C-alpha positions as CSV (number, residue, x, y, z in Angstrom):
1,M,113.9,35.0,66.8
2,V,113.9,36.1,70.4
3,T,114.8,33.6,73.1
4,E,113.9,33.7,76.8
5,D,117.2,35.3,77.8
6,Q,116.7,38.1,75.3
7,Q,113.4,39.3,76.8
8,L,113.3,42.5,78.8
9,E,111.8,42.8,82.3
10,F,110.4,46.3,82.9
11,T,107.5,48.4,84.1
12,C,104.8,49.0,81.5
13,P,104.8,52.8,80.8
14,R,101.0,52.7,80.4
15,C,99.6,50.5,83.2
16,R,102.7,50.4,85.5
17,L,102.7,46.6,85.9
18,E,105.9,44.6,85.9
19,V,106.1,42.7,82.6
20,I,108.5,40.6,80.5
21,E,108.3,41.4,76.8
22,D,110.5,41.3,73.7
23,F,110.6,45.1,73.3
24,Y,110.1,48.1,75.6
25,G,106.7,49.8,75.3
26,P,103.1,49.1,76.3
27,C,102.5,45.5,77.5
28,S,100.6,43.1,75.3
29,S,97.3,43.7,77.2
30,C,97.7,47.5,76.8
31,R,98.5,47.1,73.1
32,T,95.3,45.0,72.6
33,T,93.3,47.7,74.5
34,L,94.8,50.5,72.4
35,R,94.0,48.6,69.2
36,V,90.4,48.3,70.2
37,Q,90.0,51.9,71.4
38,V,92.2,53.8,68.9
39,G,92.6,51.5,65.9
40,G,90.6,52.0,62.8
41,E,90.2,50.8,59.2
42,A,92.7,51.9,56.7
43,R,91.2,54.2,54.1
44,E,92.1,55.9,50.8
45,V,92.9,59.6,51.2
46,E,92.6,61.9,48.2
47,S,94.7,65.0,47.9
48,A,94.5,67.9,45.5
49,A,96.8,67.9,42.6
50,Y,100.0,70.0,43.0
51,E,99.9,73.4,41.3
52,P,103.1,75.4,41.5
53,K,102.8,79.1,42.6
54,M,103.3,81.7,39.9
55,N,105.1,84.3,42.0
56,V,108.4,84.2,40.1
57,T,108.9,87.0,37.6
58,P,110.4,85.9,34.2
59,N,114.0,86.6,33.5
60,A,114.6,89.9,31.5
61,V,117.0,88.1,29.1
62,A,114.5,85.4,28.4
63,T,111.7,87.9,27.5
64,K,114.0,90.1,25.4
65,E,112.9,90.2,21.7
């Protein structure tokens, strides 16, 4: 839990306004704007199954008959 004396006073790196926030970074209004502009729905991403390369030659001892 953050109390009043633990908040930081700094210049927002995005809009250059003086703000008092719990953590350094974009201010709360900039974060809201960024979520609307850049944020999106989470989605399932499918990837191809891993298939190892076959560029290794067999060991001569293992193939000896």
